[in-house]
C-alpha positions in Angstrom: 0.0 0.0 0.1 1.4 3.5 -0.6 0.0 7.1 -1.7 -3.4 8.4 -1.0 -6.1 6.0 -2.0 -8.5 6.8 0.7 -9.7 9.3 3.1 -8.9 12.5 0.9 -10.6 14.7 3.4 -7.8 13.8 5.8 -5.3 15.5 3.3 -2.4 17.1 5.3 -1.8 20.7 5.0 1.7 22.2 5.8 1.8 25.8 7.0 5.1 27.4 7.0 6.2 29.4 9.9 9.3 31.4 11.0 11.4 32.9 13.6 9.3 36.1 14.1 6.3 34.4 15.7 4.1 36.7 17.8 4.0 35.9 21.7 7.2 33.9 21.6 10.7 34.9 22.8 14.0 33.2 22.7 14.5 33.6 26.4 13.4 31.6 29.5 10.0 31.1 30.4 7.9 32.5 27.4 5.6 29.9 25.8 4.4 30.0 22.3 0.8 28.8 21.5 0.1 27.0 18.2 -1.3 29.4 15.6 1.0 32.3 16.2 3.1 32.2 13.3 4.9 34.8 11.2 5.6 34.9 7.3 7.5 31.9 5.9 11.4 32.0 6.4 14.1 29.8 4.9 14.9 26.9 7.1 18.4 25.3 7.5 18.7 22.1 5.7 18.5 19.0 7.7 20.9 16.2 6.5 21.2 13.6 9.3 22.1 10.2 7.9 21.7 6.8 9.6 23.9 3.7 8.6 23.4 0.0 8.8 25.5 -0.3 12.0 23.0 1.2 14.1 24.9 4.6 14.5 23.3 8.0 13.5 25.5 10.6 11.9 24.5 14.0 13.0 25.2 15.6 9.5 27.6 18.3 10.4 26.8 19.2 13.9 28.8 18.0 17.1 25.7 16.0 18.1 22.1 15.1 17.1 19.1 13.0 18.3 17.5 12.0 15.0 15.0 9.5 16.4 13.4 7.8 19.1 16.3 6.1 21.3 19.0 8.2 19.6 19.9 5.7 17.0 18.5 2.7 15.0 20.0 0.4 17.7 17.7 2.3 20.1 20.7 2.6 22.7 19.4 5.8 24.1 22.9 7.2 24.3 24.7 10.1 22.3 28.3 9.2 23.0 29.5 12.8 21.9 26.7 14.5 23.6 26.7 16.8 26.5 23.8 17.7 29.0 23.0 19.8 32.1 24.4 18.3 35.3 24.4 20.6 38.4 21.6 23.1 37.9 18.6 23.4 35.3 16.8 26.5 33.8 14.1 26.7 31.3 15.3 28.2 28.1 12.0 28.0 26.4 8.6 26.2 26.2 6.6 25.6 23.0 3.1 25.0 23.3 1.0 22.5 21.3 -2.7 21.9 21.2 -2.7 18.5 23.2 -0.3 16.1 25.0 3.2 15.3 23.6 3.8 11.7 24.6 6.2 10.9 21.9 9.9 12.0 21.8 11.4 14.9 20.0 13.9 14.3 17.2 16.7 17.2 17.2 19.0 17.6 14.1 20.6 20.5 12.7 19.2 23.0 14.9 15.7 22.0 14.8 13.4 20.1 17.0 10.7 17.9 15.4 7.9 16.9 17.6 4.4 15.2 17.1 1.5 16.1 19.0 -1.9 14.6 19.8 -3.4 17.8 18.5 -2.8 16.1 14.9 0.1 18.1 14.1 3.9 17.5 13.6 6.0 20.7 14.4 9.4 22.0 13.4 10.8 24.1 16.2 14.1 26.3 16.0 16.1 25.2 19.0 17.7 28.6 19.5 14.5 30.6 20.0 11.9 28.0 20.5 9.9 29.4 17.5 7.9 27.5 15.1 9.6 26.9 11.6 6.6 25.0 10.1 3.8 22.8 10.9 2.2 19.7 9.2 -1.4 19.2 10.0 -3.2 15.7 9.4 -6.7 14.4 10.2 -5.9 12.1 13.2 -3.4 12.4 16.0 0.3 11.1 16.2 1.4 8.3 18.6 4.6 7.8 17.0 8.0 9.7 17.5 9.4 11.3 14.3 12.7 10.1 12.7 14.8 12.5 10.9 17.3 11.1 8.0 18.5 12.4 4.9 16.5 15.5 5.1 13.1 13.7 5.6 10.9 13.4 8.6 9.2 10.0 9.1 6.3 9.5 11.5 3.3 7.4 11.9 -0.3 8.5 12.9 -3.4 6.6 14.7 -5.2 6.2 11.4 -2.4 3.9 10.2 -0.6 6.4 7.8 3.1 6.5 7.7 4.3 10.1 6.4 7.2 11.3 4.8 7.7 15.2 5.2 10.5 17.4 3.8 12.4 18.4 6.9 13.4 21.8 5.6 9.8 22.9 4.3 7.4 20.5 6.0 5.9 19.5 2.5 4.6 16.0 2.1 6.8 13.7 0.1 4.5 10.6 0.5 2.1 8.9 2.6 2.0 4.9 3.1 -1.2 3.4 4.3 -0.8 0.6 6.7 -3.6 -1.7 8.1 -4.3 0.1 11.4 -2.8 2.7 13.6 0.9 3.3 14.2 2.1 4.0 17.7 5.6 2.4 16.7 8.4 4.8 16.0 10.2 4.3 12.7 13.7 3.2 12.3 15.4 4.3 9.1 18.5 2.4 7.7 20.2 2.2 4.4 16.9 3.6 2.4 14.4 1.6 4.3 11.9 2.5 7.0 10.8 -0.2 9.5 7.8 0.3 11.6 5.3 -1.9 13.5 1.5 -1.6 13.2 -1.7 -2.5 15.4 -2.7 -4.7 12.4 -0.1 -7.4 14.0 2.4 -6.6 10.9 5.8 -5.4 10.7 6.4 -3.2 7.7 9.4 -2.3 5.7 8.9 0.6 3.4 11.2 2.2 0.8 12.4 5.5 2.3 12.5 7.4 -1.2 9.1 6.2 -2.9 7.1 5.0 0.1 6.5 1.7 -1.6 6.3 -1.7 0.5 9.4 -3.7 0.5 7.9 -6.6 2.8 5.6 -7.2 5.5 6.0 -9.8 8.5 2.9 -11.0 10.5 3.0 -11.3 14.2 0.3 -12.9 16.6 -0.9 -9.6 17.8 -0.5 -5.9 17.8 2.9 -4.3 17.4 3.2 -1.2 19.4 7.0 -1.8 19.8 9.3 0.2 18.0 12.0 -1.8 15.9 15.7 -1.7 16.6 18.0 -2.5 13.6 21.7 -3.8 13.9 23.8 -5.9 11.6 21.1 -6.6 9.2 18.7 -7.6 11.5 15.2 -6.0 12.7 14.5 -6.6 16.4 10.9 -5.9 17.4 8.3 -7.0 20.1 4.7 -7.7 19.9 1.7 -8.0 22.1 1.7 -11.7 21.4 4.6 -11.5 24.1 7.3 -12.4 21.6 10.6 -10.7 20.6 11.3 -11.2 16.9 14.5 -11.1 14.8 13.9 -10.4 11.2 16.2 -10.3 8.1 16.4 -6.6 7.4 16.4 -7.1 3.6 13.7 -9.9 3.4 11.6 -9.8 6.4 12.3 -13.5 6.9 12.3 -14.8 10.6 15.6 -15.6 12.2 14.4 -16.4 15.7 11.6 -15.8 18.2 12.1 -15.3 21.9 9.1 -15.7 24.1 8.5 -13.5 27.2 5.6 -13.7 29.8 3.6 -10.9 28.5 3.1 -8.1 25.9 6.3 -6.2 24.7 5.3 -2.6 24.6 8.5 -0.9 23.3 11.7 -1.1 21.4 14.5 -3.4 22.3 18.1 -1.8 22.6 21.0 -3.7 20.9 24.6 -3.4 22.2 27.6 -5.7 21.6 25.8 -8.8 20.4 23.0 -8.5 23.0 19.2 -7.7 22.8 17.8 -6.0 25.8 14.0 -5.8 26.1 11.3 -5.2 28.9 8.1 -7.0 29.0 4.7 -6.5 30.7 5.5 -9.5 32.8 7.8 -7.2 34.7 11.0 -8.7 33.5 14.1 -7.2 31.7 15.5 -9.7 29.5 19.0 -10.1 27.9 18.9 -12.0 24.8 21.7 -13.2 22.6 21.3 -11.2 19.4 22.6 -14.1 16.9 20.6 -17.1 18.5 17.7 -15.8 20.5 18.9 -17.6 23.6 18.3 -16.0 27.0 21.5 -14.7 28.8 19.7 -13.4 31.9 16.4 -11.9 33.4 16.1 -9.2 36.0 12.6 -8.8 37.7 11.2 -5.5 38.4 7.8 -6.7 39.4 5.8 -4.2 37.3 4.9 -3.5 33.7 7.8 -2.1 31.8 6.3 0.2 29.1 9.5 2.0 27.9 12.8 0.8 26.2 16.2 0.3 28.0 19.3 2.6 27.4 22.7 0.7 27.3 25.8 2.6 28.2 29.3 1.4 29.3 28.1 -1.9 30.4 24.9 -0.8 32.2 21.4 -1.1 31.4 19.1 1.7 32.5 15.4 1.0 32.5 12.1 2.1 34.0 9.1 0.5 35.5 5.5 0.9 36.3 6.6 0.5 39.9 8.0 4.2 39.7 11.6 3.1 39.8 14.6 3.5 37.5 17.0 0.7 37.6 20.6 0.4 36.7 21.5 -3.3 35.8 24.8 -4.8 35.0 24.7 -5.7 31.3 26.8 -8.8 31.5 25.2 -10.5 34.7 21.9 -8.8 35.1 22.6 -7.9 38.8 21.0 -4.5 40.1 23.6 -1.8 40.6 21.2 0.8 41.9 17.5 1.8 41.9 16.0 5.4 42.0 12.6 6.1 43.0 10.2 8.5 41.4 6.8 9.4 42.5 4.7 7.5 40.0 5.0 5.0 37.1 7.8 5.5 34.6 6.4 4.8 31.2 9.2 7.1 29.4 12.5 5.6 28.2 15.8 7.0 29.6 18.4 9.0 27.7 22.1 8.9 28.8 24.5 11.5 28.0 27.8 12.4 29.7 27.4 10.3 32.8 23.8 11.5 33.5 20.5 9.5 33.0 17.5 11.8 32.1 14.1 10.1 32.8 10.5 11.4 33.0 7.8 10.1 35.3 4.1 10.1 35.4 4.5 12.2 38.7 5.0 15.1 36.3 8.8 15.4 36.8 11.9 15.1 34.7 14.8 13.7 36.7 18.5 13.9 36.0 20.3 11.0 37.9 24.1 10.3 38.2 24.7 7.4 36.0 27.4 5.8 38.3 25.7 6.3 41.8 22.2 6.6 41.2 22.1 9.9 43.1 19.7 12.8 42.2 21.3 15.6 40.3 18.4 17.9 39.7 14.6 17.7 38.8 12.3 19.8 36.7 8.5 19.8 37.4 5.9 20.2 34.5 2.3 20.4 34.3 1.5 16.9 33.4 2.8 13.4 33.1 6.2 13.0 31.5 5.8 10.0 29.1 8.0 11.6 26.4 11.5 10.2 26.3 14.0 13.0 26.4 16.5 14.0 23.6 19.7 15.5 24.7 21.8 17.7 22.2 24.5 20.4 22.7 23.9 20.7 26.5 20.1 21.0 26.2 17.3 18.5 27.2 14.3 18.5 25.0 11.2 16.7 26.4 7.4 16.8 25.9 4.7 16.5 28.5 1.0 15.5 28.5 0.1 19.3 29.3 1.0 19.7 25.6 4.4 21.5 25.9 7.9 21.0 24.5 10.5 22.1 26.8 14.1 23.0 26.3 16.2 22.9 29.6 19.8 23.7 30.1 22.1 25.0 32.7 21.6 28.6 33.6 23.8 31.2 31.8 25.5 34.0 33.7 
């Protein structure tokens, strides 16, 4: 399936915006509301590239966060990145019309974020002003991926969009069988995404044509991770699948005790994945055999991050865990005030994680001690992106925040 073959009344409209938006300031605590846009201005070209080894190239910047989990292996880590560690201040807040549960992508000076107000936004990271918006007929559940100058994102109506990153104009639309909560991974000219129709799709990144599809036994809300020519993805049928990236053929299946909600992370030949059975699993990437299991006792909604031999993961019991990647033993546990549905981001020795208690936490990766907190007006289910000393994160009260250390 590809192109617009139905629902013409849902045809998306892109409205270009610019840096001179009324009611918005580049400083501090000002918040922009949707609908306040100036005349179109030229936007910087976005040219982030992603390669088959699971690493994202920022395309000219020191760092970038081009997709959910930072890279196609979903490691949740930007090795060259920096983030705020000692103090925190709000640089700007960009208001959308509804909750922002997905994660922003940040590439070449622009933050891309999808909202349940049925709009994809491009926001200037320096000022917090809107560059353009792309409006559709149904809300977004997916987090955008920005690769090769194109933004890829899925919506609740089962449509996968490719949108020009510089202008917000539509390049193509692919129609899957049902809603797309899964966040796309883009590798070597192919977009991989799971669907609630129980299938995993591979779509040509340039044309929007289907390359292959793989059926699972239940809805696929999990986002795919891609490493060494293999797509790893979970399903509500309780299985973790390893699929050949070129053909979609099954390489192995690993069974957990309940639904697999989100993306696995693949590092050094091991796949790490959480399940609604309350367990974090380490699985051999080549054979699908279990290496170890770590029990949290509550549903695991988010994806783990894996950095320097440690797995960081949240649980619905309100805890962020640090687990030894080799043996599965607990290193430390950090308590928040409510369920942790978001996925952690780890940059420069700090773990950034949101909680349903309405707080974003910064935690020392080595000790598990709190470094700072930032309270927002709603649940923080959005997983943060950390780029050039700034944390970008959405919240359920409909705001994208940019947070950094205070300047003198």
